[in-house]
Structure formats: C-alpha cells, structure tokens
C-alpha positions, -999 to 999 in steps of 0.1 A, spaced: -96 506 654 -73 500 684 -97 481 703 -104 455 670 -66 450 668 -63 441 704 -90 417 700 -76 399 672 -40 398 690 -59 381 718 -77 356 693 -45 350 677 -28 336 708 -58 312 710 -57 300 676 -20 291 676 -26 263 700 -53 253 683 -38 250 650 -9 233 665 -33 207 682 -49 202 648 -15 199 630 -4 175 656 -36 151 652 -33 154 611 4 142 612 1 116 640 -29 101 621 -10 102 589 23 86 601 2 62 622 -18 47 593 14 44 572 31 25 598 1 3 605 -3 -4 569 36 -16 569 28 -39 600 -7 -51 587 4 -87 582 8 -95 620 36 -120 626 15 -145 647 -14 -148 623 -28 -178 644 -65 -182 651 -55 -195 684 -52 -161 702 -56 -173 739 -22 -173 755 -9 -181 790 -5 -150 817 32 -160 830 26 -196 819 -2 -220 838 7 -205 871 -15 -231 889 13 -255 882 46 -246 898 38 -206 902 39 -178 877 70 -173 854 82 -205 864 98 -229 841 71 -256 851 45 -231 844 57 -225 811 60 -260 802 26 -266 816 10 -242 796 23 -254 764 14 -292 770 -22 -280 777 -24 -265 742 -15 -229 746 -1 -216 715 21 -189 734 33 -179 770 37 -144 784 65 -143 809 80 -111 826 117 -106 824 144 -81 840 176 -72 831 205 -77 851 236 -58 840 261 -74 860 247 -109 847 244 -95 813 212 -115 812 176 -116 815 158 -130 846 126 -142 846 106 -124 873 79 -98 878 99 -77 905 129 -73 923 142 -90 946 138 -118 919 115 -147 924 136 -176 931 132 -211 922 149 -237 940 170 -209 958 180 -195 925 170 -169 899 154 -182 865 173 -170 838 154 -165 804 178 -187 784 167 -218 805 132 -211 794 139 -204 757 162 -233 757 134 -254 767 107 -241 745 87 -265 720 93 -261 681 63 -240 675 58 -222 709 54 -186 709 63 -162 735 54 -127 746 83 -111 767 72 -85 787 104 -63 794 93 -48 826 121 -24 833 135 -16 799 122 18 802 140 24 834 173 14 822 201 41 809 207 43 770 240 23 777 224 -2 795 196 -8 774 217 -10 746 234 -38 764 199 -52 772 185 -51 735 217 -69 720 216 -96 745 178 -101 741 181 -101 704 212 -127 705 191 -150 726 162 -149 705 185 -157 674 202 -185 692 172 -206 700 154 -199 667 128 -178 683 130 -144 662 104 -150 642 83 -168 671 85 -140 700 79 -103 706 90 -80 731 68 -55 750 79 -23 764 65 10 771 96 26 760 96 36 722 133 44 717 145 10 732 120 -8 713 132 8 681 166 -5 689 152 -41 690 131 -37 657 162 -26 639 178 -58 651 146 -79 634 128 -83 670 93 -83 668 77 -56 693 48 -44 711 44 -10 723 25 -10 757 0 17 760 -23 28 788 -54 46 769 -81 59 791 -110 75 773 -134 71 805 -111 92 827 -100 123 806 -120 146 782 -122 139 745 -93 168 737 -70 153 762 -75 117 753 -70 128 715 -39 145 725 -27 116 746 -35 91 716 -17 116 691 14 110 709 11 72 712 3 71 676 35 90 667 57 66 691 43 37 673 52 51 642 90 59 653 93 21 668 80 6 639 61 -16 662 42 -48 650 12 -43 678 -1 -21 706 -5 -38 739 -30 -30 768 -50 -41 795 -81 -56 785 -101 -33 805 -88 -2 787 -102 -17 750 -133 3 751 -153 9 717 -136 44 718 -102 30 720 -110 2 693 -117 29 669 -89 51 677 -64 25 673 -82 2 649 -55 -2 622 -31 -18 645 -29 -55 659 -41 -52 694 -27 -76 723 -49 -76 756 -40 -88 791 -55 -104 811 -89 -120 806 -102 -148 827 -138 -150 815 -145 -178 790 -174 -156 774 -154 -125 769 -123 -145 757 -147 -159 729 -159 -121 722 -125 -109 718 -110 -137 697 -134 -130 672 -125 -94 667 -97 -96 638 -75 -66 653 -73 -86 686 -43 -111 678 -34 -123 713 -54 -124 748 -39 -136 780 -54 -153 806 -47 -169 840 -67 -200 838 -68 -230 811 -88 -211 786 -66 -222 758 -91 -242 741 -111 -207 732 -102 -198 699 -112 -180 665 -104 -212 644 -134 -226 625 -151 -253 644 -131 -254 673 -147 -231 698 
C-alpha cells in the first residue's frame, strides 16, 4: 500500500505540469480566437499587398525621404520605414540603427516623412527600439507617435510594429493600429516547445488587441500558418516575384515587404 501511495505521489507531480500546460494552451487559444475575431476586418483591406521595404532603397538609400517618395511614385500602396525614439528631441528619427543614418549631414525626422506623404499612402512603422525603452520613456514615445499620426491624418493609414506587447497596448488605447512582431520557429523547436511559445504569443496578441502579427517571411511555414490562421499576417521581406504572387493570393496575408520594384504584383483581379 505504501508503495502504491509513493507511486501516486510521483505521478501527481508529473500530472500537475501537464494539466497546467493544457490549461495554458486552451486559455490562450480561446482568448486568441476572440481577439482575432474582433480584429478580423483588417484596416488595410487593399488587394495591393506588396509594399516597399524601407522605401525604394535603390533611390536615395533606404529609409530616406527620396526612397519613400520614389516608392509611392512607382505605385507602392504602402511603405515600411524604421523609426527610433530620441527622448532628448522628444521625436522619432527615421533610421534602422544608432548612430543615426544621416542625410545631408542631419538625421531624418519622422515628421518630415509623414508631412510629405501622398493622400492615400500607407505606412508600416517599425518601432525598432520601443521594446528597449523604460516605461516612462515609452509613455512619452507612444503619445508623441500617436500625436504625429493624428496631426497628418494618418491614424487610419498607418500601423506600428513592435515586439513589446505592453507598449503596443498603449498605442492601441490611443486608436493607433498595431502589429505584434513575433518570431515563431517550428523548424528549430520540438512540437511541445513550439506550442508553448505560440501560446504565449497568442496571449500577448490578445492582451494588446493588435490588428495583426508581423514576422519574417521565412518563418511563415505551413505549421505557423495553421497556428496563427485566424489573424492578419504581415511579412518581410520577399524579393522573388513568384513567391510574392503566391503569398499575395493567401487571404490571411495582408502585406508583404519587398526591396525591389515588385509593387505591381497584387491580388487584385485582372491586375497580375
């Protein structure tokens, strides 16, 4: 009898984590489906899904004012640019890294790009360092970004990407469209580890109230597509025209970034 009791105690300690794991998966899936249903009408429903990655970089260099203008001139529906918050300036600078990329000896402020945007131009703002900011500085940054988008009538024509769910939720509370940046990897991790990672990403998405997930296109495998199938998906960066056509045909994929002038590749009927 004592031996049976000891065996039960050993099994009990194994069953508890299994129960908690199952509970986490069930809860994350439930909350995720509810959040995805609320965000099902993706704000950028255009069939022209191929956007410019950092502008048309061959013209004026990536993240430059000339590159952004040229991408729109060539017919891109939207442009992705990298932005960094500078607390001393209380402003965002368009640059992928620090020290800032300089244009004519000066950093390019986000306001200069937004103020020159065409009336129907769309923006993907990759907030590169948002996740690294202290809560106080992030509060300052999110309010500044929300104010800029409102000032130039871009609140409904832009979304902000970050991997920091709390700060994204602050933007969402101010009416800014958001994309939660994730990096799923079913090819590297075992199925249980992948599912656990996905559960946390789903919970974060539900917490943010995000409009979409964004990820590298190489991570958008069939497993990942099945895992996050209910949400809008934004992908970077694809330069193969055939792959762009394939991805554009997927209804859940809403935006795909490219370095080249593939903006004519679209999911619009009779336009490919």
